[in-house]
TORDREN-516896 format. One record per residue (C-alpha): x, y, z; residue in one letter. Coordinates in Angstrom, 1 decimal. Layout:
! residues N
{xx:X | yy:Y | zz:Z | res:a}
...
***
This chain:
! residues 347
{xx:22.7 | yy:-15.7 | zz:20.7 | res:x}
{xx:24.2 | yy:-13.8 | zz:17.7 | res:x}
{xx:22.5 | yy:-10.7 | zz:16.7 | res:x}
{xx:20.8 | yy:-10.7 | zz:13.3 | res:x}
{xx:22.4 | yy:-8.1 | zz:10.9 | res:x}
{xx:22.0 | yy:-7.1 | zz:7.3 | res:x}
{xx:25.0 | yy:-9.2 | zz:6.5 | res:x}
{xx:23.0 | yy:-12.4 | zz:7.3 | res:x}
{xx:21.3 | yy:-14.5 | zz:4.6 | res:x}
{xx:18.9 | yy:-17.1 | zz:5.9 | res:x}
{xx:20.0 | yy:-20.6 | zz:4.8 | res:x}
{xx:16.6 | yy:-21.3 | zz:3.3 | res:x}
{xx:16.7 | yy:-18.2 | zz:1.1 | res:x}
{xx:16.3 | yy:-18.7 | zz:-2.6 | res:x}
{xx:15.8 | yy:-16.6 | zz:-5.7 | res:x}
{xx:14.1 | yy:-18.2 | zz:-8.6 | res:x}
{xx:14.8 | yy:-21.6 | zz:-7.2 | res:x}
{xx:18.5 | yy:-21.2 | zz:-6.4 | res:x}
{xx:20.1 | yy:-21.1 | zz:-3.0 | res:x}
{xx:22.2 | yy:-18.0 | zz:-2.8 | res:x}
{xx:24.6 | yy:-16.6 | zz:-0.2 | res:x}
{xx:25.9 | yy:-13.0 | zz:0.2 | res:x}
{xx:28.8 | yy:-13.6 | zz:-2.2 | res:x}
{xx:26.4 | yy:-15.0 | zz:-4.8 | res:x}
{xx:24.1 | yy:-12.1 | zz:-4.4 | res:x}
{xx:26.9 | yy:-9.6 | zz:-4.9 | res:x}
{xx:27.9 | yy:-11.3 | zz:-8.2 | res:x}
{xx:24.3 | yy:-11.3 | zz:-9.4 | res:x}
{xx:24.0 | yy:-7.6 | zz:-8.3 | res:x}
{xx:27.0 | yy:-6.6 | zz:-10.5 | res:x}
{xx:25.6 | yy:-8.6 | zz:-13.4 | res:x}
{xx:22.1 | yy:-7.0 | zz:-13.1 | res:x}
{xx:23.6 | yy:-3.5 | zz:-12.9 | res:x}
{xx:25.8 | yy:-4.1 | zz:-16.0 | res:x}
{xx:23.4 | yy:-6.1 | zz:-18.2 | res:x}
{xx:19.9 | yy:-6.0 | zz:-16.7 | res:x}
{xx:16.8 | yy:-4.0 | zz:-17.5 | res:x}
{xx:15.7 | yy:-1.0 | zz:-15.3 | res:x}
{xx:14.1 | yy:-3.2 | zz:-12.6 | res:x}
{xx:17.0 | yy:-5.7 | zz:-12.5 | res:x}
{xx:19.4 | yy:-2.7 | zz:-12.2 | res:x}
{xx:17.4 | yy:-1.5 | zz:-9.2 | res:x}
{xx:17.6 | yy:-4.9 | zz:-7.6 | res:x}
{xx:21.3 | yy:-5.0 | zz:-8.2 | res:x}
{xx:21.9 | yy:-1.5 | zz:-6.7 | res:x}
{xx:19.7 | yy:-2.4 | zz:-3.7 | res:x}
{xx:21.6 | yy:-5.6 | zz:-3.0 | res:x}
{xx:24.9 | yy:-3.8 | zz:-3.1 | res:x}
{xx:23.5 | yy:-1.1 | zz:-0.8 | res:x}
{xx:22.1 | yy:-3.7 | zz:1.6 | res:x}
{xx:25.3 | yy:-5.6 | zz:2.0 | res:x}
{xx:27.6 | yy:-2.6 | zz:2.3 | res:x}
{xx:29.0 | yy:-1.4 | zz:5.6 | res:x}
{xx:26.5 | yy:1.5 | zz:6.0 | res:x}
{xx:23.8 | yy:1.1 | zz:8.6 | res:x}
{xx:21.1 | yy:2.7 | zz:6.5 | res:x}
{xx:19.4 | yy:2.8 | zz:3.1 | res:x}
{xx:18.4 | yy:6.1 | zz:1.5 | res:x}
{xx:14.9 | yy:6.5 | zz:0.2 | res:x}
{xx:12.6 | yy:9.2 | zz:-1.1 | res:x}
{xx:9.2 | yy:9.3 | zz:0.6 | res:x}
{xx:6.0 | yy:9.4 | zz:-1.3 | res:x}
{xx:4.6 | yy:12.5 | zz:0.5 | res:x}
{xx:2.0 | yy:10.6 | zz:2.5 | res:x}
{xx:2.9 | yy:12.5 | zz:5.7 | res:x}
{xx:4.0 | yy:15.8 | zz:4.0 | res:x}
{xx:6.2 | yy:16.9 | zz:1.1 | res:x}
{xx:8.3 | yy:14.2 | zz:-0.4 | res:x}
{xx:11.8 | yy:14.1 | zz:1.1 | res:x}
{xx:14.9 | yy:11.9 | zz:1.3 | res:x}
{xx:15.1 | yy:9.8 | zz:4.4 | res:x}
{xx:17.6 | yy:7.3 | zz:5.9 | res:x}
{xx:16.0 | yy:4.0 | zz:6.9 | res:x}
{xx:18.1 | yy:2.0 | zz:9.3 | res:x}
{xx:18.8 | yy:-1.5 | zz:8.1 | res:x}
{xx:18.2 | yy:-2.9 | zz:11.6 | res:x}
{xx:14.7 | yy:-1.3 | zz:11.5 | res:x}
{xx:14.1 | yy:-2.9 | zz:8.1 | res:x}
{xx:15.1 | yy:-6.3 | zz:9.6 | res:x}
{xx:12.7 | yy:-5.8 | zz:12.6 | res:x}
{xx:9.9 | yy:-4.8 | zz:10.1 | res:x}
{xx:10.6 | yy:-8.1 | zz:8.2 | res:x}
{xx:10.4 | yy:-10.1 | zz:11.4 | res:x}
{xx:7.2 | yy:-8.4 | zz:12.5 | res:x}
{xx:5.6 | yy:-9.2 | zz:9.1 | res:x}
{xx:6.7 | yy:-12.8 | zz:9.4 | res:x}
{xx:5.1 | yy:-13.0 | zz:12.9 | res:x}
{xx:1.9 | yy:-11.3 | zz:11.8 | res:x}
{xx:1.3 | yy:-13.3 | zz:8.7 | res:x}
{xx:2.8 | yy:-16.5 | zz:10.1 | res:x}
{xx:5.4 | yy:-16.9 | zz:7.5 | res:x}
{xx:7.9 | yy:-19.8 | zz:7.7 | res:x}
{xx:11.3 | yy:-20.5 | zz:6.2 | res:x}
{xx:10.9 | yy:-22.1 | zz:2.8 | res:x}
{xx:7.6 | yy:-20.4 | zz:2.1 | res:x}
{xx:7.2 | yy:-19.6 | zz:-1.6 | res:x}
{xx:6.9 | yy:-15.8 | zz:-2.2 | res:x}
{xx:6.7 | yy:-13.6 | zz:-5.3 | res:x}
{xx:8.3 | yy:-10.2 | zz:-5.9 | res:x}
{xx:6.3 | yy:-8.4 | zz:-8.7 | res:x}
{xx:6.7 | yy:-4.8 | zz:-7.4 | res:x}
{xx:9.3 | yy:-2.3 | zz:-8.6 | res:x}
{xx:12.4 | yy:-2.4 | zz:-6.3 | res:x}
{xx:12.8 | yy:1.3 | zz:-6.8 | res:x}
{xx:10.1 | yy:1.7 | zz:-4.1 | res:x}
{xx:10.1 | yy:0.6 | zz:-0.5 | res:x}
{xx:7.5 | yy:-2.2 | zz:-1.0 | res:x}
{xx:9.7 | yy:-3.9 | zz:-3.5 | res:x}
{xx:12.8 | yy:-3.5 | zz:-1.4 | res:x}
{xx:11.0 | yy:-5.0 | zz:1.6 | res:x}
{xx:10.0 | yy:-8.1 | zz:-0.2 | res:x}
{xx:13.7 | yy:-8.8 | zz:-0.8 | res:x}
{xx:14.5 | yy:-8.0 | zz:2.8 | res:x}
{xx:11.8 | yy:-10.3 | zz:4.1 | res:x}
{xx:13.0 | yy:-13.1 | zz:1.9 | res:x}
{xx:16.6 | yy:-12.7 | zz:3.0 | res:x}
{xx:15.8 | yy:-12.5 | zz:6.7 | res:x}
{xx:12.9 | yy:-15.0 | zz:6.9 | res:x}
{xx:14.3 | yy:-17.5 | zz:4.4 | res:x}
{xx:11.6 | yy:-17.3 | zz:1.8 | res:x}
{xx:11.9 | yy:-19.0 | zz:-1.6 | res:x}
{xx:11.4 | yy:-15.9 | zz:-3.7 | res:x}
{xx:10.5 | yy:-15.7 | zz:-7.4 | res:x}
{xx:11.2 | yy:-12.4 | zz:-9.1 | res:x}
{xx:9.2 | yy:-11.3 | zz:-12.1 | res:x}
{xx:9.3 | yy:-8.0 | zz:-14.0 | res:x}
{xx:6.7 | yy:-5.6 | zz:-12.6 | res:x}
{xx:3.6 | yy:-5.5 | zz:-14.7 | res:x}
{xx:-0.2 | yy:-5.0 | zz:-14.5 | res:x}
{xx:-0.7 | yy:-8.8 | zz:-14.8 | res:x}
{xx:2.1 | yy:-10.4 | zz:-12.6 | res:x}
{xx:0.5 | yy:-13.9 | zz:-12.5 | res:x}
{xx:-0.1 | yy:-14.2 | zz:-16.2 | res:x}
{xx:1.0 | yy:-17.6 | zz:-17.5 | res:x}
{xx:2.2 | yy:-18.5 | zz:-14.0 | res:x}
{xx:0.7 | yy:-21.5 | zz:-12.2 | res:x}
{xx:3.1 | yy:-21.6 | zz:-9.3 | res:x}
{xx:1.5 | yy:-22.0 | zz:-5.9 | res:x}
{xx:2.6 | yy:-19.0 | zz:-3.7 | res:x}
{xx:2.4 | yy:-18.7 | zz:0.1 | res:x}
{xx:2.9 | yy:-14.9 | zz:0.2 | res:x}
{xx:2.6 | yy:-12.2 | zz:-2.5 | res:x}
{xx:2.4 | yy:-8.4 | zz:-2.4 | res:x}
{xx:0.6 | yy:-6.3 | zz:-5.1 | res:x}
{xx:-0.9 | yy:-2.9 | zz:-5.8 | res:x}
{xx:-4.7 | yy:-2.8 | zz:-6.5 | res:x}
{xx:-4.3 | yy:-2.6 | zz:-10.3 | res:x}
{xx:-2.3 | yy:-5.8 | zz:-10.3 | res:x}
{xx:-5.0 | yy:-7.5 | zz:-8.1 | res:x}
{xx:-7.7 | yy:-6.3 | zz:-10.5 | res:x}
{xx:-6.0 | yy:-8.0 | zz:-13.4 | res:x}
{xx:-5.2 | yy:-11.2 | zz:-11.5 | res:x}
{xx:-8.5 | yy:-12.3 | zz:-10.0 | res:x}
{xx:-8.7 | yy:-15.7 | zz:-11.6 | res:x}
{xx:-5.0 | yy:-16.5 | zz:-10.9 | res:x}
{xx:-5.2 | yy:-15.6 | zz:-7.2 | res:x}
{xx:-6.5 | yy:-19.1 | zz:-6.4 | res:x}
{xx:-2.7 | yy:-20.0 | zz:-6.5 | res:x}
{xx:-1.9 | yy:-17.5 | zz:-3.7 | res:x}
{xx:-2.4 | yy:-18.3 | zz:0.0 | res:x}
{xx:-1.8 | yy:-14.9 | zz:1.4 | res:x}
{xx:-1.9 | yy:-11.6 | zz:-0.5 | res:x}
{xx:-1.1 | yy:-8.2 | zz:0.8 | res:x}
{xx:-2.3 | yy:-5.2 | zz:-1.1 | res:x}
{xx:-0.8 | yy:-1.7 | zz:-0.7 | res:x}
{xx:0.4 | yy:1.4 | zz:-2.5 | res:x}
{xx:-3.2 | yy:2.7 | zz:-2.9 | res:x}
{xx:-6.5 | yy:2.0 | zz:-1.2 | res:x}
{xx:-8.7 | yy:-0.9 | zz:-2.4 | res:x}
{xx:-12.1 | yy:0.3 | zz:-3.5 | res:x}
{xx:-15.3 | yy:-1.5 | zz:-2.6 | res:x}
{xx:-15.8 | yy:-2.9 | zz:-6.1 | res:x}
{xx:-12.4 | yy:-4.6 | zz:-6.0 | res:x}
{xx:-13.0 | yy:-6.0 | zz:-2.5 | res:x}
{xx:-16.2 | yy:-7.6 | zz:-3.7 | res:x}
{xx:-14.3 | yy:-9.4 | zz:-6.5 | res:x}
{xx:-11.7 | yy:-10.9 | zz:-4.1 | res:x}
{xx:-14.2 | yy:-11.7 | zz:-1.2 | res:x}
{xx:-15.3 | yy:-15.0 | zz:-2.8 | res:x}
{xx:-11.7 | yy:-16.3 | zz:-3.1 | res:x}
{xx:-11.9 | yy:-19.2 | zz:-0.6 | res:x}
{xx:-8.2 | yy:-20.3 | zz:-0.9 | res:x}
{xx:-6.8 | yy:-16.8 | zz:-0.7 | res:x}
{xx:-6.5 | yy:-14.6 | zz:2.4 | res:x}
{xx:-6.4 | yy:-11.0 | zz:1.1 | res:x}
{xx:-5.2 | yy:-8.2 | zz:3.3 | res:x}
{xx:-5.2 | yy:-4.5 | zz:2.7 | res:x}
{xx:-2.1 | yy:-3.0 | zz:4.4 | res:x}
{xx:-1.6 | yy:0.5 | zz:5.9 | res:x}
{xx:1.8 | yy:2.1 | zz:6.0 | res:x}
{xx:4.3 | yy:4.4 | zz:4.3 | res:x}
{xx:8.0 | yy:4.8 | zz:3.6 | res:x}
{xx:8.6 | yy:6.4 | zz:7.0 | res:x}
{xx:7.2 | yy:3.3 | zz:8.7 | res:x}
{xx:9.1 | yy:0.9 | zz:6.4 | res:x}
{xx:5.9 | yy:-0.2 | zz:4.5 | res:x}
{xx:3.0 | yy:-1.6 | zz:6.5 | res:x}
{xx:2.4 | yy:-1.2 | zz:10.2 | res:x}
{xx:-1.1 | yy:-2.6 | zz:10.1 | res:x}
{xx:-3.4 | yy:-4.8 | zz:8.0 | res:x}
{xx:-7.0 | yy:-5.7 | zz:7.7 | res:x}
{xx:-8.6 | yy:-8.8 | zz:6.2 | res:x}
{xx:-10.7 | yy:-7.8 | zz:3.2 | res:x}
{xx:-14.4 | yy:-8.0 | zz:4.3 | res:x}
{xx:-13.6 | yy:-6.4 | zz:7.6 | res:x}
{xx:-13.1 | yy:-2.7 | zz:8.3 | res:x}
{xx:-10.7 | yy:-2.8 | zz:11.2 | res:x}
{xx:-6.9 | yy:-2.6 | zz:10.8 | res:x}
{xx:-4.8 | yy:-4.5 | zz:13.3 | res:x}
{xx:-1.3 | yy:-3.2 | zz:14.0 | res:x}
{xx:1.8 | yy:-5.3 | zz:13.8 | res:x}
{xx:3.7 | yy:-6.4 | zz:17.0 | res:x}
{xx:5.2 | yy:-3.5 | zz:19.1 | res:x}
{xx:3.5 | yy:-0.7 | zz:17.1 | res:x}
{xx:1.8 | yy:1.9 | zz:19.2 | res:x}
{xx:-1.1 | yy:4.1 | zz:17.9 | res:x}
{xx:-2.9 | yy:7.2 | zz:19.3 | res:x}
{xx:-5.0 | yy:10.1 | zz:17.8 | res:x}
{xx:-3.8 | yy:13.7 | zz:17.8 | res:x}
{xx:-6.2 | yy:16.6 | zz:18.5 | res:x}
{xx:-7.3 | yy:16.6 | zz:14.8 | res:x}
{xx:-8.4 | yy:13.0 | zz:15.1 | res:x}
{xx:-5.5 | yy:11.8 | zz:12.9 | res:x}
{xx:-3.4 | yy:8.7 | zz:13.5 | res:x}
{xx:-0.1 | yy:9.1 | zz:15.2 | res:x}
{xx:2.2 | yy:6.0 | zz:15.0 | res:x}
{xx:5.2 | yy:5.0 | zz:17.1 | res:x}
{xx:7.3 | yy:2.1 | zz:16.0 | res:x}
{xx:10.1 | yy:1.6 | zz:18.6 | res:x}
{xx:12.4 | yy:-0.3 | zz:16.3 | res:x}
{xx:12.3 | yy:2.6 | zz:13.8 | res:x}
{xx:12.4 | yy:5.6 | zz:15.9 | res:x}
{xx:11.3 | yy:7.1 | zz:19.3 | res:x}
{xx:9.9 | yy:10.0 | zz:17.3 | res:x}
{xx:6.2 | yy:9.4 | zz:16.4 | res:x}
{xx:5.0 | yy:9.5 | zz:12.8 | res:x}
{xx:2.2 | yy:12.0 | zz:12.6 | res:x}
{xx:-0.2 | yy:11.2 | zz:9.7 | res:x}
{xx:-3.0 | yy:13.1 | zz:8.0 | res:x}
{xx:-5.3 | yy:10.1 | zz:8.2 | res:x}
{xx:-8.5 | yy:10.5 | zz:10.1 | res:x}
{xx:-9.2 | yy:7.3 | zz:12.2 | res:x}
{xx:-11.4 | yy:5.9 | zz:14.9 | res:x}
{xx:-9.3 | yy:3.9 | zz:17.4 | res:x}
{xx:-11.2 | yy:0.8 | zz:18.5 | res:x}
{xx:-8.6 | yy:-0.5 | zz:21.0 | res:x}
{xx:-4.9 | yy:-0.1 | zz:21.6 | res:x}
{xx:-4.0 | yy:-2.2 | zz:18.6 | res:x}
{xx:-6.9 | yy:-1.6 | zz:16.2 | res:x}
{xx:-8.3 | yy:1.3 | zz:14.2 | res:x}
{xx:-10.8 | yy:2.1 | zz:11.4 | res:x}
{xx:-9.5 | yy:4.4 | zz:8.6 | res:x}
{xx:-12.1 | yy:7.2 | zz:7.9 | res:x}
{xx:-10.3 | yy:9.3 | zz:5.3 | res:x}
{xx:-7.6 | yy:11.9 | zz:4.7 | res:x}
{xx:-7.9 | yy:15.2 | zz:6.5 | res:x}
{xx:-6.5 | yy:16.9 | zz:3.4 | res:x}
{xx:-9.6 | yy:15.7 | zz:1.6 | res:x}
{xx:-12.2 | yy:17.0 | zz:4.2 | res:x}
{xx:-14.7 | yy:19.4 | zz:2.7 | res:x}
{xx:-15.9 | yy:22.3 | zz:4.9 | res:x}
{xx:-19.2 | yy:23.2 | zz:3.3 | res:x}
{xx:-21.2 | yy:25.8 | zz:5.1 | res:x}
{xx:-19.6 | yy:24.8 | zz:8.4 | res:x}
{xx:-20.4 | yy:21.1 | zz:7.9 | res:x}
{xx:-17.3 | yy:18.9 | zz:7.7 | res:x}
{xx:-17.7 | yy:16.1 | zz:5.1 | res:x}
{xx:-15.3 | yy:13.2 | zz:4.6 | res:x}
{xx:-15.2 | yy:12.3 | zz:0.9 | res:x}
{xx:-14.2 | yy:8.7 | zz:1.5 | res:x}
{xx:-17.3 | yy:8.1 | zz:3.6 | res:x}
{xx:-19.6 | yy:9.5 | zz:0.8 | res:x}
{xx:-17.7 | yy:7.5 | zz:-1.9 | res:x}
{xx:-18.4 | yy:4.3 | zz:0.0 | res:x}
{xx:-22.1 | yy:4.9 | zz:-0.2 | res:x}
{xx:-21.9 | yy:5.7 | zz:-4.0 | res:x}
{xx:-19.6 | yy:2.8 | zz:-5.0 | res:x}
{xx:-22.5 | yy:0.4 | zz:-5.9 | res:x}
{xx:-24.4 | yy:3.1 | zz:-7.7 | res:x}
{xx:-21.9 | yy:4.4 | zz:-10.2 | res:x}
{xx:-20.1 | yy:2.0 | zz:-12.6 | res:x}
{xx:-17.4 | yy:4.5 | zz:-13.8 | res:x}
{xx:-14.5 | yy:5.6 | zz:-11.6 | res:x}
{xx:-15.3 | yy:8.7 | zz:-9.5 | res:x}
{xx:-14.4 | yy:10.7 | zz:-6.5 | res:x}
{xx:-15.9 | yy:13.4 | zz:-4.3 | res:x}
{xx:-14.1 | yy:16.6 | zz:-3.6 | res:x}
{xx:-14.7 | yy:20.3 | zz:-2.7 | res:x}
{xx:-14.2 | yy:23.4 | zz:-4.8 | res:x}
{xx:-14.4 | yy:27.1 | zz:-3.7 | res:x}
{xx:-17.9 | yy:28.5 | zz:-3.3 | res:x}
{xx:-18.8 | yy:32.1 | zz:-2.5 | res:x}
{xx:-21.7 | yy:31.1 | zz:-0.2 | res:x}
{xx:-20.7 | yy:27.8 | zz:1.3 | res:x}
{xx:-16.9 | yy:28.3 | zz:1.4 | res:x}
{xx:-16.6 | yy:25.0 | zz:-0.3 | res:x}
{xx:-19.2 | yy:23.0 | zz:-2.2 | res:x}
{xx:-19.2 | yy:19.3 | zz:-2.6 | res:x}
{xx:-18.9 | yy:18.0 | zz:-6.2 | res:x}
{xx:-18.9 | yy:14.6 | zz:-7.8 | res:x}
{xx:-16.1 | yy:14.0 | zz:-10.4 | res:x}
{xx:-16.7 | yy:11.1 | zz:-12.8 | res:x}
{xx:-14.2 | yy:9.6 | zz:-15.3 | res:x}
{xx:-15.5 | yy:9.2 | zz:-18.8 | res:x}
{xx:-18.2 | yy:10.5 | zz:-21.0 | res:x}
{xx:-21.1 | yy:12.7 | zz:-19.7 | res:x}
{xx:-24.1 | yy:10.8 | zz:-18.4 | res:x}
{xx:-27.5 | yy:11.9 | zz:-17.0 | res:x}
{xx:-28.8 | yy:11.1 | zz:-13.5 | res:x}
{xx:-32.4 | yy:11.0 | zz:-12.5 | res:x}
{xx:-33.5 | yy:13.9 | zz:-10.2 | res:x}
{xx:-33.9 | yy:11.5 | zz:-7.2 | res:x}
{xx:-30.7 | yy:9.5 | zz:-7.9 | res:x}
{xx:-28.9 | yy:10.9 | zz:-4.8 | res:x}
{xx:-31.9 | yy:10.9 | zz:-2.4 | res:x}
{xx:-30.3 | yy:8.0 | zz:-0.4 | res:x}
{xx:-27.5 | yy:10.3 | zz:0.7 | res:x}
{xx:-27.6 | yy:12.7 | zz:3.7 | res:x}
{xx:-28.7 | yy:16.3 | zz:3.1 | res:x}
{xx:-25.2 | yy:17.7 | zz:3.1 | res:x}
{xx:-23.7 | yy:14.7 | zz:1.2 | res:x}
{xx:-25.5 | yy:15.3 | zz:-2.1 | res:x}
{xx:-23.3 | yy:16.8 | zz:-4.8 | res:x}
{xx:-24.0 | yy:20.3 | zz:-5.8 | res:x}
{xx:-22.4 | yy:19.7 | zz:-9.2 | res:x}
{xx:-21.3 | yy:16.8 | zz:-11.3 | res:x}
{xx:-18.0 | yy:17.1 | zz:-13.3 | res:x}
{xx:-16.9 | yy:14.7 | zz:-16.0 | res:x}
{xx:-13.2 | yy:14.2 | zz:-16.7 | res:x}
{xx:-11.9 | yy:12.1 | zz:-19.7 | res:x}
{xx:-9.1 | yy:10.4 | zz:-17.7 | res:x}
{xx:-8.1 | yy:10.6 | zz:-14.0 | res:x}
{xx:-4.5 | yy:11.2 | zz:-13.1 | res:x}
{xx:-2.6 | yy:8.7 | zz:-10.9 | res:x}
{xx:0.8 | yy:8.3 | zz:-9.2 | res:x}
{xx:3.3 | yy:5.4 | zz:-9.9 | res:x}
{xx:1.3 | yy:3.1 | zz:-7.6 | res:x}
{xx:-2.0 | yy:3.7 | zz:-9.2 | res:x}
{xx:-3.2 | yy:6.0 | zz:-6.4 | res:x}
{xx:-5.8 | yy:8.5 | zz:-7.6 | res:x}
{xx:-4.6 | yy:12.1 | zz:-7.6 | res:x}
{xx:-7.8 | yy:14.1 | zz:-6.8 | res:x}
{xx:-6.9 | yy:17.7 | zz:-7.3 | res:x}
{xx:-4.6 | yy:17.2 | zz:-10.4 | res:x}
{xx:-7.4 | yy:15.2 | zz:-12.0 | res:x}
{xx:-9.6 | yy:18.3 | zz:-12.0 | res:x}
{xx:-7.0 | yy:20.6 | zz:-13.7 | res:x}
***
């Protein structure tokens, strides 16, 4: 049996309805680079990089596991990742897929790789906050960031399987997609170092299940450590606090960087935010700021105009979970994927 390499193009593969081979894709790549917009240029550059003789693609990490840095992702590992995604989500050659993410980032690149390797019929649209606007095509597989999902609720009836990554879905968004009978919505877990997702959870459930061959353990901080044999023998050490349910499943608790040590009590903001999500209509987050008595004190930061809360508003929270102060910020800061930047939003 011949080994699958990055030079292979599945014979079911299409872009925007056209069967294309490697030579066709090279021609399109040059055309995109010469005449296309920024996203088309990124697609063209990636296609040329993918089909060249190098065994790797260079990427810049987002900083999930530390400071942003340049990494080399092996093309064979990207192929294995695509195959694992195909197995996990039961994708078949000829399935209709949509690329609506920027190809400058790993999530967009991997939608191209999955399509090339699995033989998907891929539509490509310019990245926007409303990727399904005026589009009635029926899709088997689509990847979006939460902001795109938020603006596409009505149109999601045309999508069979939707994966959501780049930033965490909040409870309010989950409630909006739960009633979608025709659409299976999954939040994914992963990062550039793991070549996008290594786990996913069906919306409405709280347990992530890892993809085939992925190994997970906790370190002594309670954080997730991931080993993906087809990427590297070296484990990826994260800053994500988790509870491991079984060898292939875990519950995400929160980021250790966000933990507040208030008077010796360790508080996980994400857990407190989950309790508040139905009570506060505006966007908000919980964080800690220096305090001379407690070391850190827990505060609630709300986006928008100042509002008043009744004295007993927070009585449903635990003793140490109640905010010592409420801060109002006109507009939160976010990264390119719409992920909330907590500390910078306070500056």
